[in-house]
N, C-alpha and C positions, 0 to 999 in steps of 0.2 A: 334443286338434285333428286330424284327416285331411289328407291333403295335397291331397284334392281342395278341403278349407275354405280351403287358402290363397288361392283363386283367388276368393272373396269379399273376401277382403281386400288384393288384387294390383292396383293400378293400372297397368294393361299402357303406359301412353301414359310415366310418368315412372318406370316399374318401382321405387315406393316401396312399401313394409309397414315403414314407421318404427314402430320402438316396437310393434311387435305381437306378442302372447304367442305362441310357439311351444314352450313348454317341452315335450320328451317328443314330438317330434313326430317322425315316419318319415320323411326325405328324402332316403331312399339315393339314389341316381344320379340324383338331380333337378338341373336346368339353372335355375340360380339367377345367372347371369353378368349383372354392372351392376345387380342388384338392392339399393336401399336397405334394409338392416335395421339403419342404425345406433340403438343401445338398443333394440333389441328382445329380449327371453328366449327366449333357444335353449337354455337349461338342459337338460342332459341328454338335448338333439335327435341325434336319428341323421343324419348327414350323412355319414357313409363314400361314398366316391366320389363326391361332390356335386362339380357343378363350379359356384366362386362368384369367377371369375374376373372383375377387376373390380368384386366388390361392394363395398357401404359396410358394414362392420360395426365401426364404429367405436363404440365405448361398449359395445357388445351383452353380453350374460350368454349365456357360453357354455361354463360352469361345467361337468363332467364331461358334455362333448359327445363323441360319437365323428366324428370327422374324418380316421379313416383313409382315406388315398388321398385326399382332398378337392382338389381342382386349386384353389389357391389364389392364384394367380399376379396377383399386380401387387393385391390386395385390400389393401384398408384396414381393420386389427384395432388400430390406435392405440387406447388405451386400455379395451380389451376386457377380459372376465373370462374366462381361460382354466383354470383352476385346475384339476387333474384331467384337464384334456380328452385326447383322445389324439389326435397328429397325427402318429400314424406312417405312414411312407410318403407321408405330403400332400406336396403341389409347394410351397414356398414361396418361388417365385423373384421376386424386385422385390415381396417384401410386406412392409406396415409393419406393425410389431407395439412402434414407438414407445411407452411408458410400458402397457403389457400385465400383466397378473396371470397368470403362467407358471406357478407355484407348483405344482410337481407333474405336470406335463404330462410325456408323454412324446413324443417326437420320431425313437423309435428310424426308421431308415430313412427320414428324410425327407430331401427335397432343398433344400438354400437356396445361394441365390446373389443378392448385391444386399439382403440384407434388412435391415430395420433394426431393431434390438433395443435401441435408446437406451431409456435408464432402464426397462427392464424388467425384472418381477420374475420371475428364474426359478431362485426356490430349490428345490433337490430336483427339479430339471429333469432328464429324463433325455435328456442331451446325446450318450449314448455313438457314438462313430464318428460324428460328423457332420462336413460341411465346414461352418466357417465362415468359410473365407478370405474377408479384406478386408469382413465384417460389420462392424455398427457396432453395439458393445456398451458402448459411452460410458455410464458411469453405471446399469448394467445391475447388479443383485443376483443373481451367482451361487451365493450359500452353499449346500453341502451340493448343489448339484446333481453329475452325473455326468459329467465331462468327460472319461473312457476313449478314447483314442485318436482325441479331436475334433481336428482341424486350426481350430487360431485364426491361422493365417500370415497375415499385416497385418491381420488384425480391429482394430480402434479399440478399448482395452478401457480408455482415459481414466476414473478413475473408479470404475470397474467394482470392485464387491468378488468375488473368487475365492474356492475353495474354500479 
């Protein structure tokens, strides 16, 4: 699907693209702020530098997606599949990733603040050098995750599986 085809599926009145199939779509630099993409298929989508501020991506499939340098501030990604996704340099301030599958995801140089990672799957994720100060990682699975140089000061790690 091409970017212009998205307009045919997009209801501007309520920003709704719920359950749409956008696998492998190129939306680099697109502004998708406040769009409802819950349960959408965005597998291997190119979303680098996209603005997804306050978007609803709850239970969306973003497996293998490129979200490098994307603006994901205040975005709901709870229950989303982000296995193998590239979130390097992404802005994840006040983002909800609770229950998300982030297995093998790359977070190099990502910006975290007040992020909710409760019950998230972070197996083999690259969190090297990330500031997770005060993050909620309760119940998260960090098995084999790269936490070298990661700041976990005041993070909630109750029930978390650590490497």
